[in-house]
C-alpha positions in Angstrom: 0.1 0.2 -0.1 1.2 3.5 -0.7 0.1 5.2 3.1 -0.4 3.5 6.0 -4.1 3.3 7.5 -3.2 5.7 10.1 -0.4 8.1 12.1 0.7 7.1 15.4 1.6 10.0 18.1 4.8 8.7 19.8 5.9 10.7 22.5 8.8 8.1 23.5 8.2 8.8 27.2 7.6 5.9 28.8 10.0 5.2 31.5 8.8 2.4 34.0 11.9 0.7 35.2 12.9 -1.7 32.8 10.0 -2.6 31.5 9.4 -2.6 27.3 7.4 0.6 26.1 4.0 -1.0 25.6 3.7 1.6 22.5 6.9 0.0 20.8 5.4 -3.4 21.2 2.6 -2.7 19.3 4.2 -1.1 16.8 6.3 -4.0 16.1 3.2 -6.4 16.2 0.6 -4.9 14.6 2.0 -2.5 12.3 6.0 -2.5 11.5 6.4 -0.1 9.3 4.5 2.5 10.8 3.8 6.6 10.1 4.6 8.2 13.2 4.7 12.2 14.7 7.0 12.7 17.4 6.9 15.8 20.0 9.6 18.0 18.1 10.0 18.4 14.1 8.3 19.4 11.2 5.9 15.8 9.4 5.8 13.3 9.7 8.4 10.1 9.2 7.8 6.2 9.4 9.1 4.3 12.3 10.6 0.5 11.2 11.2 -2.3 14.0 11.5 -5.3 12.9 14.9 -6.7 12.9 15.4 -7.5 9.2 13.9 -4.5 8.2 16.0 -2.0 10.5 18.9 -3.9 9.3 17.7 -3.0 5.5 17.7 0.9 6.3 21.0 1.1 8.2 22.8 -0.7 5.2 20.8 -0.1 1.6 22.3 2.6 0.0 18.8 4.3 -0.9 18.4 5.7 3.1 20.5 8.6 3.8 21.8 10.0 6.8 23.2 12.7 5.5 20.3 13.8 3.6 18.7 14.9 7.4 21.3 17.6 7.2 19.5 21.4 7.3 15.9 19.5 7.5 13.7 19.8 10.7 12.9 16.2 11.1 10.8 14.5 13.4 12.4 14.3 16.7 12.2 13.1 20.7 14.3 16.8 21.1 13.9 20.3 21.1 16.8 21.4 19.2 18.6 18.1 17.2 21.8 16.7 19.3 23.6 15.8 16.5 26.5 18.2 14.6 26.1 19.3 10.7 29.1 18.2 10.4 29.5 14.8 12.2 30.2 11.7 10.8 27.1 10.2 12.3 25.6 12.6 9.0 27.5 11.1 6.9 26.9 8.1 4.2 29.1 5.9 2.5 32.0 6.0 1.1 32.3 9.8 2.9 32.4 8.2 6.5 34.0 5.0 5.6 37.1 7.4 5.2 36.5 9.3 9.0 35.5 5.9 10.1 38.6 3.8 9.0 40.8 7.1 11.1 38.7 7.3 13.7 38.8 3.4 14.4 42.6 3.9 14.9 41.6 4.8 18.7 39.9 2.2 19.2 41.9 -0.7 18.3 42.4 -3.9 20.4 45.9 -2.6 21.3 44.7 1.0 22.5 41.4 -0.7 24.2 43.8 -3.1 26.4 45.9 -0.6 27.0 42.7 1.7 28.8 41.7 -1.3 30.4 44.9 -1.2 33.3 43.8 2.3 33.4 40.0 1.8 34.2 40.5 -1.1 36.2 42.0 1.2 38.1 39.6 3.7 38.5 37.0 0.9 39.3 38.9 -0.4 42.3 39.2 3.4 43.8 35.5 4.1 43.2 35.2 0.8 45.0 37.1 1.1 47.5 35.7 4.7 48.5 32.4 2.9 48.4 33.3 0.6 50.8 34.5 3.5 53.5 31.7 5.6 52.9 28.5 4.0 54.6 26.2 1.1 54.9 23.7 2.8 52.0 26.6 4.2 49.4 24.6 5.3 45.8 26.0 3.3 43.0 25.4 5.9 40.3 26.6 9.2 42.6 29.9 6.8 43.3 30.2 4.7 40.6 28.0 5.2 37.1 28.7 8.6 37.5 32.6 9.2 37.9 33.7 5.9 36.1 33.2 6.9 32.8 33.6 11.0 32.6 36.9 10.0 34.9 37.9 7.5 31.9 36.9 9.2 28.8 38.6 12.2 30.4 41.8 10.9 30.9 41.7 9.1 27.6 40.8 12.8 26.2 43.6 14.5 28.5 40.3 16.8 29.1 41.9 19.0 32.4 40.1 18.1 35.5 38.8 21.6 36.0 36.7 21.4 32.8 34.7 18.0 33.2 31.9 19.2 35.5 30.7 22.1 33.0 31.9 19.9 30.3 29.2 17.5 31.6 26.5 19.6 32.6 26.5 20.5 29.1 26.3 17.4 27.6 23.5 17.1 30.4 21.8 19.9 29.0 21.6 18.8 24.9 19.7 15.7 25.6 16.6 16.8 27.7 13.1 16.8 26.1 11.9 19.4 27.8 10.6 22.4 25.3 11.8 25.1 27.6 15.2 23.5 27.4 15.6 24.4 24.0 17.8 27.6 24.1 19.6 26.2 26.8 20.8 23.2 24.5 21.6 25.3 21.3 24.0 27.6 23.4 25.3 24.3 25.5 26.0 22.6 22.0 27.9 26.0 20.6 29.8 25.9 24.2 31.1 22.0 23.7 32.0 22.7 19.5 34.0 25.9 20.6 35.9 24.0 23.6 36.5 21.2 21.7 37.6 23.4 18.6 40.0 25.2 20.1 41.5 22.0 22.4 41.9 19.9 19.0 43.6 22.4 17.5 45.9 22.7 20.6 46.3 18.5 20.4 46.9 18.8 16.3 50.0 21.8 17.0 51.3 19.8 19.9 50.3 16.4 20.2 50.5 13.7 23.3 49.5 10.2 24.0 45.6 11.2 24.3 42.9 9.8 21.9 42.5 13.4 20.6 46.0 13.4 19.9 45.5 10.1 17.9 43.0 10.7 15.8 44.7 14.2 15.0 47.5 12.3 14.0 46.0 9.2 12.4 46.7 8.5 8.8 45.5 6.6 6.0 48.3 7.1 3.7 48.6 10.6 3.5 44.8 11.5 4.7 44.1 12.9 8.2 41.3 14.5 10.1 40.9 17.8 9.0 40.7 20.7 12.2 36.5 20.7 11.4 36.2 16.6 11.9 38.5 16.1 14.1 36.8 18.7 16.8 33.5 17.5 16.0 34.8 14.0 16.7 36.1 14.7 20.2 33.0 16.6 20.8 31.1 13.2 20.4 33.9 11.1 21.9 32.7 13.3 25.4 29.2 13.4 25.1 29.1 9.5 23.6 32.2 8.1 25.9 30.6 9.0 29.5 26.9 10.3 29.1 25.6 7.0 27.9 28.1 4.7 29.4 27.1 6.0 32.5 23.4 5.5 32.3 24.3 1.8 31.0 26.1 0.9 34.2 23.1 2.0 36.5 20.9 -0.1 34.2 23.1 -3.3 34.2 23.5 -2.4 38.2 20.0 -2.2 38.6 18.8 -5.8 36.5 21.7 -7.5 38.2 20.7 -6.1 41.4 16.7 -7.5 41.0 17.2 -10.4 39.5 18.7 -12.5 42.1 19.5 -16.0 39.4 21.6 -13.4 37.3 23.4 -12.1 40.8 24.0 -15.5 41.8 24.9 -16.9 38.2 27.4 -13.7 37.5 28.6 -14.6 41.0 29.4 -18.5 40.8 30.5 -18.7 36.5 32.5 -15.1 36.7 34.1 -16.3 33.1 29.8 -16.2 32.2 30.1 -11.9 32.3 31.5 -11.3 28.6 28.6 -13.3 26.8 26.2 -12.0 29.9 26.6 -8.7 29.1 25.9 -8.7 25.5 22.3 -10.2 26.2 21.5 -7.8 28.9 22.9 -5.1 26.2 20.2 -6.6 24.2 17.4 -7.0 26.8 17.8 -3.2 28.5 15.4 -0.9 27.0 18.3 1.4 27.3 16.6 4.6 25.1 13.2 5.8 25.1 12.5 6.0 21.3 14.4 6.8 18.3 17.9 8.7 17.4 18.7 10.1 14.1 16.7 9.0 11.2 17.5 8.9 7.4 15.8 10.1 3.9 14.4 8.1 1.3 16.0 8.8 -2.2 14.1 7.1 -4.1 10.9 5.2 -3.7 11.5 1.9 -1.5 9.0 -1.3 -0.9 9.6 -2.2 2.8 7.5 -4.6 4.6 4.8 -4.3 2.2 4.8 -0.1 2.4 6.1 2.2 0.0 8.3 4.6 1.1 8.2 7.7 -1.0 11.4 9.4 -2.3 12.2 12.5 0.2 10.5 10.5 3.1 12.2 10.3 6.8 12.2 7.0 7.8 13.4 5.9 12.1 14.6 2.8 12.9 14.3 1.8 16.7 17.0 -0.5 17.8 15.3 -1.0 20.8 12.1 -3.1 18.9 14.8 -5.0 16.9 16.3 -6.5 19.8 13.0 -7.8 20.9 11.7 -9.0 17.5 11.0 -13.3 18.0 11.9 -13.3 14.3 15.2 -13.2 15.5 15.6 -13.9 19.1 13.9 -16.6 20.9 11.6 -15.5 23.5 12.9 -12.0 22.8 11.5 -10.6 26.4 13.7 -13.1 28.7 16.9 -12.6 29.7 19.0 -15.3 28.9 22.1 -15.5 30.4 23.1 -18.4 28.0 21.8 -17.2 24.8 24.6 -17.5 22.5 25.8 -14.5 20.5 23.3 -12.0 20.1 23.7 -9.9 17.3 22.0 -7.0 19.0 21.4 -3.9 17.9 22.2 -1.5 21.2 25.7 0.4 19.6 23.6 0.9 16.4 23.8 -1.2 12.9 26.0 -0.7 9.5 27.5 2.6 8.8 26.9 3.9 11.7 27.7 1.3 14.4 29.3 3.4 17.3 32.4 3.5 16.7 33.3 3.9 20.7 31.9 0.7 21.6 34.8 -1.5 22.4 35.4 1.1 25.2 31.7 1.3 26.6 32.0 -3.0 26.7 35.2 -3.0 28.4 34.3 -0.1 31.1 30.9 -2.0 31.4 32.3 -5.2 32.2 35.4 -4.2 34.2 33.0 -1.8 36.3 30.1 -5.1 36.6 32.5 -7.5 37.1 34.4 -5.8 39.9 31.4 -4.7 41.5 30.4 -8.3 42.4 33.8 -9.8 43.0 33.8 -6.6 45.5 30.7 -7.2 46.7 29.3 -10.6 46.9 26.6 -9.6 49.6 25.9 -6.6 47.7 21.9 -5.7 47.5 19.5 -2.4 47.0 18.8 -0.9 50.0 15.3 -0.6 49.2 12.5 -1.9 47.2 13.0 -1.6 43.7 9.5 0.2 43.7 11.1 3.4 44.8 13.9 3.6 43.0 13.4 6.6 40.4 13.8 6.8 37.1 14.9 9.5 34.9 11.8 11.0 32.7 13.4 14.5 31.1 16.1 13.0 28.6 16.5 10.7 26.2 18.0 8.3 28.5 15.9 5.3 30.4 18.0 4.8 33.7 18.0 5.2 37.4 18.4 8.4 39.2 19.8 6.5 42.3 21.1 3.0 43.5 21.4 2.9 46.7 22.6 -0.4 48.1 24.0 -2.8 51.2 25.7 -5.9 51.5 
């Protein structure tokens, strides 16, 4: 058919612990390629929810990210989060060049070097937790400081600058209409900061990741000044903000599921596989991210998407598609390689995923080893959840042991 029978209103504001959004479940089940309206932006968009269809949209050259630039596309936030020159608004083969250069900062060797530093930071944070009293907050005392400290150390950002940068990053993620002007200002200030910092590292490189990116070559090719500044900014935002929230979600998942907690304590070698399954299972963000534009008419799931239409995908529903995952709504730590889409897919799979996975594994594994009797200090129903941004995560996790 040419158009959907209905247009779904999608505020994507569901934030009840880690329950799956019932609206997304309905769309996946009843209308896998649906027309939607979102809180901000002009017009309507398509939402694609099934695993195979999401894979098609994220890999087929007929769906363009670069065509989004300059459009007031349907979205969750008052102002677009993405930078117009960022790598996640580029299509292959242009994006392939940048991804190849940036990937040089996330080789297995580089991540292994970061692991020992991350372990030291985790050990120090957990020691402070042990000394802090009977009910420390895992969010404030582990989830928040670890990724911020790690990515700022990796980028060699002065300690005095870090709180202000985090505040600006948080402002950009807010979904309230009143935050639009503040988000625009925060984005401009972050952009200015990293333009100056990356220029300094270009002139006088050190051992940090920005310097690595500034000097990374593919033949004679280098990142230019603008590309380097935007990439450094994206690394700060994605390298600390999202990892903080996912540490909180992982900790909540383990603390509220005794069988999961026992399995990981008794079989710590299970953690890498279990982590992948938890990343698949946890509904991390509330809705969708950056869309694509159809560059020609495309038939998808029995629906004709017209040239110029905006197309969103849901990695959340792809991770719960029963056509891909048996018993998708169950958390199964023995599940074999999942192929989850939590870090995206295709040409826009998160380049920093190896760093994030390493941090999550070190944090969760060391936490369970250090505190074998760890448990929530309050009933799960009393845990408060974020309701003001695009991310789903607990605001505090008081614990005891």
